[in-house]
All heavy atoms as TSV, in Angstrom:
chain	resi	resn	atom	element	x	y	z
A	1	MET	N	N	21.006	0.001	-0.208
A	1	MET	CA	C	19.582	0.046	0.088
A	1	MET	C	C	18.947	-1.157	-0.612
A	1	MET	O	O	19.123	-1.371	-1.739
A	1	MET	CB	C	18.989	1.380	-0.530
A	1	MET	CG	C	17.608	1.574	-0.167
A	1	MET	SD	S	16.853	3.139	-0.804
A	1	MET	CE	C	17.918	4.311	0.019
A	2	ASN	N	N	18.108	-1.875	0.195
A	2	ASN	CA	C	17.460	-3.096	-0.389
A	2	ASN	C	C	16.079	-2.747	-0.899
A	2	ASN	O	O	15.558	-1.650	-0.753
A	2	ASN	CB	C	17.387	-4.197	0.729
A	2	ASN	CG	C	16.484	-3.849	1.871
A	2	ASN	OD1	O	15.469	-3.271	1.698
A	2	ASN	ND2	N	16.895	-4.206	3.106
A	3	ASP	N	N	15.482	-3.698	-1.590
A	3	ASP	CA	C	14.200	-3.465	-2.224
A	3	ASP	C	C	13.119	-3.106	-1.258
A	3	ASP	O	O	12.246	-2.261	-1.538
A	3	ASP	CB	C	13.750	-4.708	-3.036
A	3	ASP	CG	C	14.622	-4.937	-4.290
A	3	ASP	OD1	O	15.354	-3.961	-4.723
A	3	ASP	OD2	O	14.618	-6.050	-4.838
A	4	ASP	N	N	13.101	-3.766	-0.094
A	4	ASP	CA	C	12.055	-3.429	0.915
A	4	ASP	C	C	12.152	-1.998	1.409
A	4	ASP	O	O	11.181	-1.370	1.606
A	4	ASP	CB	C	12.200	-4.410	2.102
A	4	ASP	CG	C	11.800	-5.856	1.794
A	4	ASP	OD1	O	11.028	-6.029	0.878
A	4	ASP	OD2	O	12.356	-6.744	2.384
A	5	GLU	N	N	13.429	-1.527	1.541
A	5	GLU	CA	C	13.610	-0.180	2.044
A	5	GLU	C	C	13.097	0.773	1.002
A	5	GLU	O	O	12.453	1.790	1.293
A	5	GLU	CB	C	15.086	0.069	2.296
A	5	GLU	CG	C	15.396	1.376	2.948
A	5	GLU	CD	C	16.837	1.522	3.341
A	5	GLU	OE1	O	17.628	0.524	3.455
A	5	GLU	OE2	O	17.288	2.683	3.472
A	6	ILE	N	N	13.414	0.514	-0.268
A	6	ILE	CA	C	12.937	1.349	-1.378
A	6	ILE	C	C	11.390	1.357	-1.426
A	6	ILE	O	O	10.830	2.462	-1.567
A	6	ILE	CB	C	13.494	0.817	-2.742
A	6	ILE	CG1	C	14.994	1.038	-2.741
A	6	ILE	CG2	C	12.810	1.536	-3.894
A	6	ILE	CD1	C	15.704	0.350	-3.914
A	7	GLU	N	N	10.752	0.208	-1.281
A	7	GLU	CA	C	9.313	0.173	-1.293
A	7	GLU	C	C	8.686	0.917	-0.118
A	7	GLU	O	O	7.724	1.674	-0.312
A	7	GLU	CB	C	8.806	-1.253	-1.328
A	7	GLU	CG	C	9.039	-1.979	-2.633
A	7	GLU	CD	C	8.367	-1.208	-3.797
A	7	GLU	OE1	O	7.168	-0.859	-3.756
A	7	GLU	OE2	O	9.088	-0.997	-4.802
A	8	LEU	N	N	9.277	0.803	1.033
A	8	LEU	CA	C	8.756	1.561	2.213
A	8	LEU	C	C	8.909	3.027	1.985
A	8	LEU	O	O	7.970	3.831	2.266
A	8	LEU	CB	C	9.522	1.136	3.483
A	8	LEU	CG	C	9.091	1.912	4.762
A	8	LEU	CD1	C	7.635	1.760	5.065
A	8	LEU	CD2	C	9.985	1.504	5.943
A	9	LYS	N	N	10.047	3.494	1.445
A	9	LYS	CA	C	10.238	4.885	1.203
A	9	LYS	C	C	9.182	5.441	0.172
A	9	LYS	O	O	8.607	6.481	0.385
A	9	LYS	CB	C	11.597	5.106	0.661
A	9	LYS	CG	C	12.018	6.592	0.592
A	9	LYS	CD	C	13.395	6.961	0.116
A	9	LYS	CE	C	14.401	5.936	-0.113
A	9	LYS	NZ	N	15.650	6.434	-0.599
A	10	LYS	N	N	8.912	4.658	-0.882
A	10	LYS	CA	C	7.925	5.053	-1.837
A	10	LYS	C	C	6.514	5.159	-1.219
A	10	LYS	O	O	5.752	6.122	-1.427
A	10	LYS	CB	C	7.839	4.035	-2.968
A	10	LYS	CG	C	8.873	4.103	-4.017
A	10	LYS	CD	C	8.604	3.042	-5.041
A	10	LYS	CE	C	9.757	2.798	-5.944
A	10	LYS	NZ	N	9.508	1.763	-6.925
A	11	HIS	N	N	6.221	4.194	-0.324
A	11	HIS	CA	C	4.925	4.204	0.358
A	11	HIS	C	C	4.825	5.417	1.261
A	11	HIS	O	O	3.732	6.112	1.253
A	11	HIS	CB	C	4.789	2.869	1.136
A	11	HIS	CG	C	3.462	2.788	1.921
A	11	HIS	ND1	N	2.277	2.587	1.240
A	11	HIS	CD2	C	3.256	2.799	3.214
A	11	HIS	CE1	C	1.310	2.539	2.209
A	11	HIS	NE2	N	1.838	2.622	3.376
A	12	LEU	N	N	5.847	5.727	2.043
A	12	LEU	CA	C	5.846	6.851	2.925
A	12	LEU	C	C	5.756	8.136	2.181
A	12	LEU	O	O	5.058	9.088	2.594
A	12	LEU	CB	C	7.048	6.787	3.834
A	12	LEU	CG	C	7.138	5.701	4.862
A	12	LEU	CD1	C	8.516	5.658	5.529
A	12	LEU	CD2	C	5.990	5.769	5.883
A	13	LYS	N	N	6.438	8.273	1.046
A	13	LYS	CA	C	6.375	9.470	0.234
A	13	LYS	C	C	4.945	9.734	-0.296
A	13	LYS	O	O	4.458	10.816	-0.281
A	13	LYS	CB	C	7.311	9.403	-0.916
A	13	LYS	CG	C	8.818	9.618	-0.568
A	13	LYS	CD	C	9.733	9.567	-1.756
A	13	LYS	CE	C	11.117	9.859	-1.327
A	13	LYS	NZ	N	12.116	9.846	-2.429
A	14	LYS	N	N	4.262	8.662	-0.667
A	14	LYS	CA	C	2.903	8.714	-1.160
A	14	LYS	C	C	2.003	9.247	0.016
A	14	LYS	O	O	1.178	10.063	-0.236
A	14	LYS	CB	C	2.419	7.352	-1.629
A	14	LYS	CG	C	1.068	7.414	-2.272
A	14	LYS	CD	C	0.674	6.046	-2.775
A	14	LYS	CE	C	-0.747	6.007	-3.265
A	14	LYS	NZ	N	-1.148	4.690	-3.725
A	15	MET	N	N	2.209	8.685	1.195
A	15	MET	CA	C	1.362	9.113	2.266
A	15	MET	C	C	1.619	10.569	2.672
A	15	MET	O	O	0.674	11.366	2.867
A	15	MET	CB	C	1.649	8.261	3.557
A	15	MET	CG	C	1.023	6.900	3.432
A	15	MET	SD	S	0.958	5.980	5.013
A	15	MET	CE	C	2.680	5.731	5.382
A	16	LYS	N	N	2.880	10.959	2.604
A	16	LYS	CA	C	3.277	12.366	2.934
A	16	LYS	C	C	2.543	13.313	1.924
A	16	LYS	O	O	2.055	14.388	2.294
A	16	LYS	CB	C	4.737	12.534	2.928
A	16	LYS	CG	C	5.169	13.920	3.379
A	16	LYS	CD	C	6.622	13.996	3.624
A	16	LYS	CE	C	6.966	15.365	4.106
A	16	LYS	NZ	N	8.172	15.474	4.808
A	17	LYS	N	N	2.568	12.922	0.647
A	17	LYS	CA	C	1.920	13.744	-0.432
A	17	LYS	C	C	0.419	13.888	-0.112
A	17	LYS	O	O	-0.191	14.898	-0.551
A	17	LYS	CB	C	2.109	13.036	-1.795
A	17	LYS	CG	C	3.101	13.745	-2.669
A	17	LYS	CD	C	3.089	13.075	-4.050
A	17	LYS	CE	C	4.074	13.849	-4.875
A	17	LYS	NZ	N	4.193	13.210	-6.189
A	18	GLN	N	N	-0.154	12.896	0.522
A	18	GLN	CA	C	-1.564	12.909	0.845
A	18	GLN	C	C	-1.899	13.718	2.118
A	18	GLN	O	O	-3.005	13.765	2.573
A	18	GLN	CB	C	-2.165	11.525	0.929
A	18	GLN	CG	C	-2.057	10.788	-0.380
A	18	GLN	CD	C	-2.482	9.298	-0.253
A	18	GLN	OE1	O	-2.451	8.735	0.824
A	18	GLN	NE2	N	-2.786	8.700	-1.398
A	19	GLY	N	N	-0.837	14.297	2.691
A	19	GLY	CA	C	-0.988	15.129	3.897
A	19	GLY	C	C	-0.804	14.398	5.210
A	19	GLY	O	O	-1.116	14.959	6.247
A	20	VAL	N	N	-0.246	13.189	5.191
A	20	VAL	CA	C	-0.067	12.472	6.442
A	20	VAL	C	C	1.305	12.817	7.036
A	20	VAL	O	O	2.300	12.887	6.341
A	20	VAL	CB	C	-0.038	10.922	6.166
A	20	VAL	CG1	C	0.324	10.129	7.385
A	20	VAL	CG2	C	-1.380	10.451	5.566
A	21	ALA	N	N	1.255	13.232	8.322
A	21	ALA	CA	C	2.462	13.628	8.993
A	21	ALA	C	C	3.261	12.422	9.402
A	21	ALA	O	O	2.698	11.431	9.884
A	21	ALA	CB	C	2.129	14.452	10.219
A	22	LEU	N	N	4.560	12.450	9.229
A	22	LEU	CA	C	5.449	11.318	9.562
A	22	LEU	C	C	6.347	11.712	10.723
A	22	LEU	O	O	6.944	12.783	10.749
A	22	LEU	CB	C	6.269	10.930	8.372
A	22	LEU	CG	C	5.502	10.583	7.135
A	22	LEU	CD1	C	6.483	10.335	5.957
A	22	LEU	CD2	C	4.627	9.322	7.314
A	23	TYR	N	N	6.431	10.765	11.706
A	23	TYR	CA	C	7.282	10.990	12.911
A	23	TYR	C	C	8.188	9.778	13.122
A	23	TYR	O	O	7.796	8.658	12.862
A	23	TYR	CB	C	6.390	11.186	14.106
A	23	TYR	CG	C	5.575	12.462	14.057
A	23	TYR	CD1	C	4.379	12.471	13.464
A	23	TYR	CD2	C	6.088	13.659	14.620
A	23	TYR	CE1	C	3.624	13.650	13.386
A	23	TYR	CE2	C	5.346	14.804	14.577
A	23	TYR	CZ	C	4.098	14.786	13.951
A	23	TYR	OH	O	3.407	15.957	13.876
A	24	LEU	N	N	9.385	10.064	13.703
A	24	LEU	CA	C	10.286	9.029	14.102
A	24	LEU	C	C	10.746	9.362	15.500
A	24	LEU	O	O	11.345	10.440	15.688
A	24	LEU	CB	C	11.477	8.946	13.128
A	24	LEU	CG	C	12.566	7.932	13.425
A	24	LEU	CD1	C	11.980	6.532	13.320
A	24	LEU	CD2	C	13.721	8.078	12.448
A	25	GLU	N	N	10.486	8.489	16.439
A	25	GLU	CA	C	10.819	8.742	17.887
A	25	GLU	C	C	10.265	10.091	18.354
A	25	GLU	O	O	10.976	10.849	19.000
A	25	GLU	CB	C	12.317	8.682	18.018
A	25	GLU	CG	C	12.928	7.311	17.842
A	25	GLU	CD	C	12.493	6.315	18.941
A	25	GLU	OE1	O	12.630	6.634	20.101
A	25	GLU	OE2	O	11.959	5.281	18.575
A	26	GLY	N	N	9.041	10.400	17.943
A	26	GLY	CA	C	8.401	11.616	18.450
A	26	GLY	C	C	8.703	12.954	17.683
A	26	GLY	O	O	8.222	13.954	18.054
A	27	LYS	N	N	9.592	12.835	16.683
A	27	LYS	CA	C	9.990	14.067	15.979
A	27	LYS	C	C	9.628	13.936	14.529
A	27	LYS	O	O	9.679	12.816	13.924
A	27	LYS	CB	C	11.532	14.256	16.054
A	27	LYS	CG	C	11.958	14.485	17.476
A	27	LYS	CD	C	13.465	14.634	17.523
A	27	LYS	CE	C	13.936	14.774	18.967
A	27	LYS	NZ	N	15.368	14.763	19.081
A	28	PRO	N	N	9.239	15.024	13.833
A	28	PRO	CA	C	8.910	14.952	12.402
A	28	PRO	C	C	10.101	14.407	11.666
A	28	PRO	O	O	11.284	14.653	11.984
A	28	PRO	CB	C	8.683	16.430	12.049
A	28	PRO	CG	C	8.308	17.067	13.319
A	28	PRO	CD	C	9.071	16.349	14.394
A	29	ALA	N	N	9.831	13.500	10.660
A	29	ALA	CA	C	10.889	12.820	9.966
A	29	ALA	C	C	10.487	12.655	8.433
A	29	ALA	O	O	9.282	12.598	8.137
A	29	ALA	CB	C	11.187	11.479	10.567
A	30	SER	N	N	11.497	12.551	7.630
A	30	SER	CA	C	11.264	12.305	6.215
A	30	SER	C	C	11.106	10.856	5.892
A	30	SER	O	O	11.520	9.957	6.705
A	30	SER	CB	C	12.477	12.892	5.443
A	30	SER	OG	O	13.603	12.038	5.600
A	31	PRO	N	N	10.536	10.522	4.812
A	31	PRO	CA	C	10.424	9.124	4.355
A	31	PRO	C	C	11.760	8.469	4.335
A	31	PRO	O	O	11.920	7.286	4.714
A	31	PRO	CB	C	9.802	9.180	2.962
A	31	PRO	CG	C	8.974	10.400	2.974
A	31	PRO	CD	C	9.757	11.393	3.816
A	32	ASP	N	N	12.816	9.162	3.906
A	32	ASP	CA	C	14.127	8.627	3.784
A	32	ASP	C	C	14.703	8.265	5.177
A	32	ASP	O	O	15.259	7.159	5.375
A	32	ASP	CB	C	15.137	9.635	3.165
A	32	ASP	CG	C	14.864	9.874	1.645
A	32	ASP	OD1	O	14.353	8.952	1.027
A	32	ASP	OD2	O	15.164	10.963	1.210
A	33	GLU	N	N	14.532	9.116	6.190
A	33	GLU	CA	C	14.990	8.871	7.490
A	33	GLU	C	C	14.255	7.654	8.118
A	33	GLU	O	O	14.932	6.747	8.773
A	33	GLU	CB	C	14.679	10.088	8.393
A	33	GLU	CG	C	15.502	11.296	8.139
A	33	GLU	CD	C	15.063	12.474	8.938
A	33	GLU	OE1	O	13.870	12.853	8.782
A	33	GLU	OE2	O	15.886	13.054	9.658
A	34	ILE	N	N	12.966	7.590	7.932
A	34	ILE	CA	C	12.275	6.489	8.556
A	34	ILE	C	C	12.636	5.129	7.855
A	34	ILE	O	O	12.891	4.192	8.564
A	34	ILE	CB	C	10.753	6.696	8.381
A	34	ILE	CG1	C	10.368	7.893	9.257
A	34	ILE	CG2	C	9.957	5.467	8.774
A	34	ILE	CD1	C	8.935	8.380	9.038
A	35	ALA	N	N	12.675	5.107	6.516
A	35	ALA	CA	C	13.056	3.823	5.818
A	35	ALA	C	C	14.395	3.403	6.194
A	35	ALA	O	O	14.646	2.195	6.490
A	35	ALA	CB	C	12.926	4.069	4.321
A	36	LYS	N	N	15.350	4.327	6.376
A	36	LYS	CA	C	16.723	3.901	6.665
A	36	LYS	C	C	16.763	3.340	8.090
A	36	LYS	O	O	17.344	2.258	8.316
A	36	LYS	CB	C	17.606	5.154	6.659
A	36	LYS	CG	C	19.083	4.829	6.902
A	36	LYS	CD	C	19.941	6.038	6.787
A	36	LYS	CE	C	21.393	5.655	7.103
A	36	LYS	NZ	N	22.271	6.816	6.950
A	37	LYS	N	N	16.147	3.984	9.088
A	37	LYS	CA	C	16.137	3.465	10.453
A	37	LYS	C	C	15.300	2.182	10.526
A	37	LYS	O	O	15.712	1.252	11.339
A	37	LYS	CB	C	15.504	4.490	11.419
A	37	LYS	CG	C	16.390	5.615	11.782
A	37	LYS	CD	C	17.336	5.196	12.830
A	37	LYS	CE	C	18.069	6.364	13.323
A	37	LYS	NZ	N	18.978	6.076	14.460
A	38	TYR	N	N	14.230	2.022	9.898
A	38	TYR	CA	C	13.375	0.872	9.934
A	38	TYR	C	C	14.074	-0.395	9.561
A	38	TYR	O	O	13.837	-1.407	10.126
A	38	TYR	CB	C	12.093	1.106	9.003
A	38	TYR	CG	C	11.104	0.073	9.244
A	38	TYR	CD1	C	10.119	0.210	10.239
A	38	TYR	CD2	C	10.917	-0.976	8.364
A	38	TYR	CE1	C	9.124	-0.676	10.433
A	38	TYR	CE2	C	9.894	-1.915	8.585
A	38	TYR	CZ	C	8.985	-1.787	9.549
A	38	TYR	OH	O	8.006	-2.687	9.762
A	39	TYR	N	N	15.015	-0.326	8.620
A	39	TYR	CA	C	15.672	-1.482	8.142
A	39	TYR	C	C	17.081	-1.702	8.660
A	39	TYR	O	O	17.764	-2.644	8.278
A	39	TYR	CB	C	15.686	-1.545	6.560
A	39	TYR	CG	C	14.360	-1.948	6.049
A	39	TYR	CD1	C	13.412	-1.002	5.598
A	39	TYR	CD2	C	13.956	-3.296	6.124
A	39	TYR	CE1	C	12.163	-1.452	5.148
A	39	TYR	CE2	C	12.720	-3.694	5.735
A	39	TYR	CZ	C	11.831	-2.772	5.238
A	39	TYR	OH	O	10.571	-3.151	4.815
A	40	VAL	N	N	17.492	-0.870	9.610
A	40	VAL	CA	C	18.748	-1.086	10.313
A	40	VAL	C	C	18.415	-2.050	11.514
A	40	VAL	O	O	17.655	-1.755	12.361
A	40	VAL	CB	C	19.363	0.206	10.896
A	40	VAL	CG1	C	20.521	-0.092	11.796
A	40	VAL	CG2	C	19.737	1.108	9.780
A	41	ARG	N	N	18.965	-3.221	11.443
A	41	ARG	CA	C	18.701	-4.211	12.498
A	41	ARG	C	C	19.696	-4.128	13.588
A	41	ARG	O	O	20.854	-4.472	13.442
A	41	ARG	CB	C	18.738	-5.611	11.880
A	41	ARG	CG	C	17.669	-5.809	10.775
A	41	ARG	CD	C	16.327	-5.938	11.410
A	41	ARG	NE	N	15.377	-6.204	10.377
A	41	ARG	CZ	C	14.113	-5.687	10.272
A	41	ARG	NH1	N	13.771	-4.876	11.246
A	41	ARG	NH2	N	13.312	-5.949	9.338
A	42	GLU	N	N	19.228	-3.644	14.740
A	42	GLU	CA	C	20.069	-3.559	15.919
A	42	GLU	C	C	19.365	-4.442	17.012
A	42	GLU	O	O	18.936	-5.542	16.706
A	42	GLU	CB	C	20.150	-2.117	16.378
A	42	GLU	CG	C	20.799	-1.266	15.295
A	42	GLU	CD	C	20.816	0.213	15.706
A	42	GLU	OE1	O	20.017	0.582	16.604
A	42	GLU	OE2	O	21.493	1.029	15.103
A	43	ASP	N	N	19.379	-3.978	18.194
A	43	ASP	CA	C	18.749	-4.685	19.340
A	43	ASP	C	C	17.294	-4.238	19.472
A	43	ASP	O	O	16.665	-4.485	20.528
A	43	ASP	CB	C	19.525	-4.555	20.610
A	43	ASP	CG	C	19.583	-3.099	21.047
A	43	ASP	OD1	O	19.379	-2.191	20.158
A	43	ASP	OD2	O	19.863	-2.866	22.236
A	44	SER	N	N	16.757	-3.443	18.491
A	44	SER	CA	C	15.407	-3.021	18.556
A	44	SER	C	C	14.795	-2.921	17.162
A	44	SER	O	O	15.544	-3.007	16.200
A	44	SER	CB	C	15.390	-1.643	19.258
A	44	SER	OG	O	16.184	-0.757	18.567
A	45	VAL	N	N	13.505	-2.721	17.122
A	45	VAL	CA	C	12.788	-2.476	15.835
A	45	VAL	C	C	11.931	-1.285	15.955
A	45	VAL	O	O	11.691	-0.795	17.020
A	45	VAL	CB	C	11.983	-3.733	15.460
A	45	VAL	CG1	C	12.806	-4.933	15.228
A	45	VAL	CG2	C	10.906	-4.008	16.536
A	46	TYR	N	N	11.488	-0.782	14.846
A	46	TYR	CA	C	10.635	0.396	14.814
A	46	TYR	C	C	9.204	-0.077	14.406
A	46	TYR	O	O	9.033	-0.792	13.366
A	46	TYR	CB	C	11.142	1.442	13.782
A	46	TYR	CG	C	12.320	2.244	14.368
A	46	TYR	CD1	C	13.529	1.729	14.208
A	46	TYR	CD2	C	12.131	3.387	15.084
A	46	TYR	CE1	C	14.710	2.456	14.784
A	46	TYR	CE2	C	13.199	4.041	15.589
A	46	TYR	CZ	C	14.492	3.577	15.436
A	46	TYR	OH	O	15.525	4.253	15.958
A	47	MET	N	N	8.241	0.213	15.212
A	47	MET	CA	C	6.851	-0.135	14.957
A	47	MET	C	C	6.063	1.068	14.615
A	47	MET	O	O	6.120	2.112	15.287
A	47	MET	CB	C	6.284	-0.811	16.252
A	47	MET	CG	C	6.943	-2.062	16.635
A	47	MET	SD	S	6.706	-3.443	15.558
A	47	MET	CE	C	4.977	-3.737	15.891
A	48	PRO	N	N	5.248	0.972	13.564
A	48	PRO	CA	C	4.378	2.080	13.161
A	48	PRO	C	C	3.141	2.167	14.011
A	48	PRO	O	O	2.560	1.084	14.372
A	48	PRO	CB	C	4.106	1.852	11.687
A	48	PRO	CG	C	4.188	0.334	11.541
A	48	PRO	CD	C	5.213	-0.110	12.519
A	49	ASP	N	N	2.683	3.313	14.354
A	49	ASP	CA	C	1.449	3.614	15.005
A	49	ASP	C	C	0.638	4.523	14.107
A	49	ASP	O	O	1.105	5.651	13.837
A	49	ASP	CB	C	1.689	4.226	16.384
A	49	ASP	CG	C	0.390	4.448	17.150
A	49	ASP	OD1	O	-0.579	3.775	16.896
A	49	ASP	OD2	O	0.440	5.388	18.066
A	50	TYR	N	N	-0.518	4.050	13.661
A	50	TYR	CA	C	-1.302	4.798	12.711
A	50	TYR	C	C	-2.380	5.640	13.488
A	50	TYR	O	O	-3.135	5.091	14.237
A	50	TYR	CB	C	-2.044	3.907	11.746
A	50	TYR	CG	C	-1.038	3.109	10.889
A	50	TYR	CD1	C	-0.595	1.875	11.321
A	50	TYR	CD2	C	-0.487	3.678	9.661
A	50	TYR	CE1	C	0.362	1.126	10.567
A	50	TYR	CE2	C	0.466	2.966	8.976
A	50	TYR	CZ	C	0.918	1.710	9.371
A	50	TYR	OH	O	1.816	1.018	8.647
A	51	VAL	N	N	-2.369	6.980	13.265
A	51	VAL	CA	C	-3.280	7.879	13.959
A	51	VAL	C	C	-4.303	8.398	12.948
A	51	VAL	O	O	-3.933	8.877	11.840
A	51	VAL	CB	C	-2.464	9.085	14.567
A	51	VAL	CG1	C	-3.377	10.014	15.279
A	51	VAL	CG2	C	-1.344	8.571	15.476
A	52	THR	N	N	-5.553	8.309	13.340
A	52	THR	CA	C	-6.674	8.815	12.526
A	52	THR	C	C	-7.422	9.890	13.187
A	52	THR	O	O	-7.369	10.019	14.390
A	52	THR	CB	C	-7.582	7.657	12.144
A	52	THR	OG1	O	-8.124	7.062	13.363
A	52	THR	CG2	C	-6.927	6.536	11.355
A	53	ASP	N	N	-8.171	10.639	12.361
A	53	ASP	CA	C	-9.051	11.690	12.901
A	53	ASP	C	C	-10.401	11.097	13.248
A	53	ASP	O	O	-10.627	9.878	13.158
A	53	ASP	CB	C	-9.150	12.857	11.937
A	53	ASP	CG	C	-9.804	12.525	10.639
A	53	ASP	OD1	O	-10.401	11.467	10.462
A	53	ASP	OD2	O	-9.691	13.410	9.709
A	54	GLU	N	N	-11.309	11.909	13.598
A	54	GLU	CA	C	-12.659	11.484	14.019
A	54	GLU	C	C	-13.417	10.738	12.921
A	54	GLU	O	O	-14.255	9.888	13.193
A	54	GLU	CB	C	-13.491	12.659	14.462
A	54	GLU	CG	C	-12.979	13.417	15.684
A	54	GLU	CD	C	-11.893	14.398	15.295
A	54	GLU	OE1	O	-11.888	14.930	14.146
A	54	GLU	OE2	O	-11.006	14.637	16.193
A	55	GLU	N	N	-13.116	11.044	11.676
A	55	GLU	CA	C	-13.792	10.359	10.537
A	55	GLU	C	C	-13.053	9.115	10.112
A	55	GLU	O	O	-13.454	8.438	9.181
A	55	GLU	CB	C	-13.946	11.339	9.334
A	55	GLU	CG	C	-14.947	12.440	9.530
A	55	GLU	CD	C	-14.342	13.692	10.239
A	55	GLU	OE1	O	-13.204	13.991	9.924
A	55	GLU	OE2	O	-15.042	14.277	11.069
A	56	GLY	N	N	-11.993	8.810	10.727
A	56	GLY	CA	C	-11.211	7.596	10.348
A	56	GLY	C	C	-10.165	7.876	9.337
A	56	GLY	O	O	-9.524	6.877	8.837
A	57	LYS	N	N	-9.903	9.072	8.967
A	57	LYS	CA	C	-8.884	9.435	7.930
A	57	LYS	C	C	-7.531	9.410	8.607
A	57	LYS	O	O	-7.331	9.959	9.661
A	57	LYS	CB	C	-9.143	10.793	7.333
A	57	LYS	CG	C	-8.103	11.203	6.299
A	57	LYS	CD	C	-8.385	12.595	5.744
A	57	LYS	CE	C	-7.265	13.019	4.853
A	57	LYS	NZ	N	-7.225	14.359	4.570
A	58	LEU	N	N	-6.541	8.757	7.916
A	58	LEU	CA	C	-5.212	8.656	8.411
A	58	LEU	C	C	-4.562	10.029	8.467
A	58	LEU	O	O	-4.576	10.768	7.426
A	58	LEU	CB	C	-4.375	7.789	7.563
A	58	LEU	CG	C	-2.973	7.513	7.956
A	58	LEU	CD1	C	-2.876	6.792	9.292
A	58	LEU	CD2	C	-2.223	6.639	6.921
A	59	THR	N	N	-4.044	10.518	9.601
A	59	THR	CA	C	-3.435	11.785	9.686
A	59	THR	C	C	-1.952	11.782	10.047
A	59	THR	O	O	-1.234	12.660	9.769
A	59	THR	CB	C	-4.182	12.674	10.781
A	59	THR	OG1	O	-4.129	12.016	12.054
A	59	THR	CG2	C	-5.636	12.942	10.398
A	60	GLU	N	N	-1.560	10.734	10.768
A	60	GLU	CA	C	-0.098	10.645	11.163
A	60	GLU	C	C	0.295	9.142	11.193
A	60	GLU	O	O	-0.521	8.277	11.433
A	60	GLU	CB	C	0.069	11.126	12.597
A	60	GLU	CG	C	-0.194	12.582	12.815
A	60	GLU	CD	C	-0.059	13.015	14.269
A	60	GLU	OE1	O	0.329	12.137	15.113
A	60	GLU	OE2	O	-0.264	14.192	14.547
A	61	VAL	N	N	1.562	8.974	10.917
A	61	VAL	CA	C	2.188	7.635	11.185
A	61	VAL	C	C	3.422	7.926	12.112
A	61	VAL	O	O	4.271	8.718	11.743
A	61	VAL	CB	C	2.606	6.922	9.903
A	61	VAL	CG1	C	3.230	5.579	10.216
A	61	VAL	CG2	C	1.448	6.751	8.955
A	62	ARG	N	N	3.432	7.272	13.248
A	62	ARG	CA	C	4.507	7.496	14.227
A	62	ARG	C	C	5.314	6.188	14.311
A	62	ARG	O	O	4.772	5.141	14.716
A	62	ARG	CB	C	3.937	7.932	15.580
A	62	ARG	CG	C	3.188	9.227	15.492
A	62	ARG	CD	C	2.608	9.568	16.829
A	62	ARG	NE	N	2.188	10.985	16.892
A	62	ARG	CZ	C	2.938	11.978	17.216
A	62	ARG	NH1	N	4.230	11.773	17.552
A	62	ARG	NH2	N	2.513	13.216	17.166
A	63	TYR	N	N	6.593	6.245	14.067
A	63	TYR	CA	C	7.474	5.128	14.196
A	63	TYR	C	C	8.228	5.279	15.477
A	63	TYR	O	O	8.916	6.264	15.676
A	63	TYR	CB	C	8.456	4.978	13.046
A	63	TYR	CG	C	7.799	4.451	11.756
A	63	TYR	CD1	C	7.071	5.272	10.875
A	63	TYR	CD2	C	7.926	3.100	11.471
A	63	TYR	CE1	C	6.515	4.762	9.741
A	63	TYR	CE2	C	7.314	2.580	10.262
A	63	TYR	CZ	C	6.621	3.433	9.517
A	63	TYR	OH	O	6.050	2.887	8.341
A	64	ASP	N	N	8.028	4.297	16.391
A	64	ASP	CA	C	8.766	4.381	17.683
A	64	ASP	C	C	9.559	3.057	17.873
A	64	ASP	O	O	9.167	2.011	17.450
A	64	ASP	CB	C	7.789	4.522	18.811
A	64	ASP	CG	C	7.057	5.877	18.776
A	64	ASP	OD1	O	7.805	6.898	18.819
A	64	ASP	OD2	O	5.830	5.901	18.738
A	65	LYS	N	N	10.716	3.231	18.538
A	65	LYS	CA	C	11.598	2.106	18.792
A	65	LYS	C	C	10.964	1.201	19.812
A	65	LYS	O	O	10.493	1.688	20.824
A	65	LYS	CB	C	12.952	2.614	19.228
A	65	LYS	CG	C	14.049	1.552	19.276
A	65	LYS	CD	C	15.374	2.084	19.857
A	65	LYS	CE	C	16.002	3.019	18.862
A	65	LYS	NZ	N	17.373	3.405	19.259
A	66	VAL	N	N	11.074	-0.127	19.559
A	66	VAL	CA	C	10.604	-1.120	20.505
A	66	VAL	C	C	11.779	-2.035	20.741
A	66	VAL	O	O	12.363	-2.625	19.809
A	66	VAL	CB	C	9.400	-1.950	19.911
A	66	VAL	CG1	C	8.971	-3.007	20.893
A	66	VAL	CG2	C	8.282	-1.000	19.556
A	67	LYS	N	N	12.143	-2.206	21.953
A	67	LYS	CA	C	13.264	-3.054	22.368
A	67	LYS	C	C	12.938	-4.517	22.221
A	67	LYS	O	O	11.821	-4.964	22.551
A	67	LYS	CB	C	13.731	-2.814	23.849
A	67	LYS	CG	C	14.302	-1.459	24.023
A	67	LYS	CD	C	15.696	-1.414	23.736
A	67	LYS	CE	C	16.264	-0.046	24.062
A	67	LYS	NZ	N	17.623	0.179	23.624
A	68	CYS	N	N	13.847	-5.316	21.651
A	68	CYS	CA	C	13.609	-6.736	21.550
A	68	CYS	C	C	14.221	-7.402	22.832
A	68	CYS	O	O	15.214	-6.986	23.353
A	68	CYS	CB	C	14.325	-7.286	20.317
A	68	CYS	SG	S	13.711	-6.653	18.768
A	69	PRO	N	N	13.571	-8.473	23.211
A	69	PRO	CA	C	14.056	-9.202	24.431
A	69	PRO	C	C	15.376	-9.837	24.189
A	69	PRO	O	O	15.869	-10.073	23.189
A	69	PRO	CB	C	13.017	-10.237	24.740
A	69	PRO	CG	C	12.082	-10.248	23.594
A	69	PRO	CD	C	12.378	-9.089	22.708
């Protein structure tokens, strides 16, 4: 595990503690699962999509795979 992966995992754990729901490919996921997939370099990358409520409060972060050309 590299330093970037560790930092992402810490950041995601902090968000989860604050009540933010985390998803990977449309399914609920743990900070560990997301950080691991995010830093595995294949023919695609994972992009975060930040979802907020009506007041602008962050409620979800959705990581979805994006194919690289």
